[in-house]
C-alpha positions in Angstrom: -2.2 36.8 -146.3 -1.1 40.4 -146.5 2.5 41.1 -147.4 4.5 41.9 -144.3 2.3 40.1 -141.9 3.9 37.2 -140.0 2.2 33.9 -140.6 1.8 32.4 -137.1 3.8 29.3 -137.7 6.6 30.6 -139.9 9.3 31.1 -137.2 8.8 27.6 -135.8 8.9 26.2 -139.4 12.2 28.0 -140.0 13.6 26.3 -137.0 12.3 22.8 -137.7 13.1 22.8 -141.4 16.8 23.2 -140.9 17.0 20.2 -138.6 15.6 17.7 -141.1 18.8 17.5 -143.2 22.4 17.4 -142.7 25.9 17.5 -144.1 26.0 13.8 -144.9 22.9 13.8 -147.0 23.1 11.9 -150.3 21.9 14.9 -152.3 25.4 16.5 -151.9 26.7 13.8 -154.2 24.2 13.9 -157.0 22.1 17.1 -156.7 18.4 17.9 -156.5 16.3 16.3 -159.2 18.9 13.6 -160.1 17.5 10.1 -159.7 19.1 8.2 -156.8 21.3 5.2 -157.6 19.2 2.1 -158.0 19.4 -0.3 -155.1 18.0 -3.6 -156.0 17.2 -6.6 -154.0 17.1 -10.3 -155.0 16.1 -10.7 -158.6 16.5 -7.0 -159.5 13.4 -5.9 -157.5 13.4 -2.9 -155.3 13.9 -3.7 -151.7 10.8 -3.8 -149.6 9.6 -0.3 -148.7 11.7 1.5 -151.4 9.9 3.5 -154.0 12.0 3.2 -157.2 10.4 6.4 -158.6 11.8 8.6 -155.8 14.3 11.3 -156.9 16.8 13.4 -155.0 14.0 16.1 -154.9 12.8 14.1 -151.9 16.2 14.6 -150.1 16.1 16.8 -146.9 18.3 19.5 -148.3 16.2 19.8 -151.6 13.0 19.9 -149.6 14.4 22.6 -147.3 15.4 24.7 -150.3 12.0 24.2 -152.0 10.3 25.2 -148.7 12.4 28.4 -148.4 11.7 29.2 -152.0 8.0 29.0 -151.3 8.4 31.2 -148.1 10.2 33.8 -150.1 7.7 33.7 -152.9 4.8 34.2 -150.5 6.4 36.6 -147.9 9.7 37.9 -149.2 13.0 37.4 -147.4 12.3 35.9 -143.9 13.9 38.8 -142.1 13.9 40.0 -138.5 10.5 41.6 -138.7 8.8 38.5 -140.2 10.5 35.7 -138.2 12.6 37.3 -135.5 16.4 36.8 -135.0 16.4 33.1 -134.4 14.1 32.4 -137.4 16.2 34.8 -139.6 19.3 32.8 -138.5 17.7 29.6 -139.5 16.4 30.9 -142.8 19.9 32.3 -143.7 21.4 28.8 -142.9 18.9 27.2 -145.3 20.0 29.6 -148.1 23.6 29.3 -147.1 23.5 25.5 -147.6 21.4 25.5 -150.8 24.5 24.9 -152.8 22.7 22.5 -155.1 20.6 25.4 -156.5 23.1 28.2 -157.2 20.5 30.3 -159.0 18.3 30.3 -155.9 21.4 31.2 -153.7 22.0 34.2 -155.9 18.4 35.2 -155.7 18.5 34.8 -151.9 21.7 36.9 -151.8 19.9 39.7 -153.7 17.0 39.6 -151.3 19.2 39.4 -148.3 21.2 42.5 -149.5 18.0 44.4 -149.7 16.9 43.2 -146.2 20.3 44.3 -144.8 19.9 47.7 -146.4 16.5 47.9 -144.8 17.9 46.8 -141.4 15.7 43.7 -141.5 18.6 41.2 -141.7 22.0 40.8 -140.1 25.0 42.0 -142.0 27.1 38.9 -141.0 24.5 36.8 -142.8 25.2 38.8 -145.9 29.0 38.4 -145.5 28.8 34.6 -145.3 26.2 34.2 -148.1 28.2 36.5 -150.4 31.3 34.4 -150.0 29.4 31.2 -150.5 27.9 32.5 -153.8 31.4 33.6 -154.9 32.7 30.0 -154.1 30.2 28.6 -156.6 31.2 31.3 -159.2 34.9 30.6 -158.7 35.6 34.2 -157.8 37.7 35.7 -154.9 35.8 36.0 -151.7 35.0 39.4 -150.2 34.8 38.7 -146.4 37.3 35.8 -145.9 34.7 33.4 -144.5 35.6 30.4 -146.7 38.5 28.0 -146.2 39.7 25.0 -148.2 41.9 22.1 -147.5 43.6 19.2 -149.4 40.5 17.0 -149.1 41.7 15.2 -146.1 41.4 18.1 -143.6 45.1 18.9 -143.9 46.6 22.2 -145.1 43.7 24.3 -144.1 43.9 27.7 -145.8 41.8 30.8 -146.6 40.3 30.8 -150.1 41.5 33.7 -152.3 40.2 37.0 -151.1 39.8 40.2 -153.2 41.7 43.2 -151.8 43.2 41.4 -148.8 44.6 44.7 -147.4 41.1 45.9 -146.6 39.7 42.5 -145.5 39.4 43.4 -141.8 37.7 46.7 -142.7 35.0 44.8 -144.7 34.7 42.2 -141.9 34.3 44.8 -139.2 31.5 46.6 -141.3 29.5 43.3 -141.1 30.2 42.6 -137.4 32.7 39.8 -138.0 35.8 39.4 -136.0 39.2 40.3 -137.5 40.5 37.8 -140.0 43.4 36.7 -137.7 41.0 35.8 -134.9 38.7 33.9 -137.3 41.7 32.0 -138.7 42.7 30.9 -135.2 39.2 29.8 -134.5 39.0 27.9 -137.8 42.2 26.1 -136.9 41.0 25.2 -133.5 43.5 27.4 -131.6 
């Protein structure tokens, strides 16, 4: 297929791929490509219907990341022109939650930056993915989109932000609400 031409099924696939996984998936504990813990039945045999050769690569989140990698390889960043706004939202969410593959997330961030510059992606997507990549790198966030807590949902607080005096200026440039409004929303007020 020619570069830049929309494959007829891509927007629908963007929407359906995101729905197949979820925050409680096992791959969050072990990572893509890590063999799952062995579950054995009586006598050490695998329970009926369980394939012992299966790895975490078969987990929903890992399959979604692999799928998005293929889309990007074949078509470039799935931006507005290729998949429309809803498909672009869904594609960004897949990249945003590809935490088990930080190298891919950084690559996706570079492609998303270029798409935003070309007005083919939403700046707010760039803000969220930028901060997500910075979390993995252990660096201060740029847009103030990431919070942390004490592990039990108490003491919710903004993760460290670079140049906090200009935070609202950076947020406004990407279409995000002021940090104080976001903070109220994050705290459920």
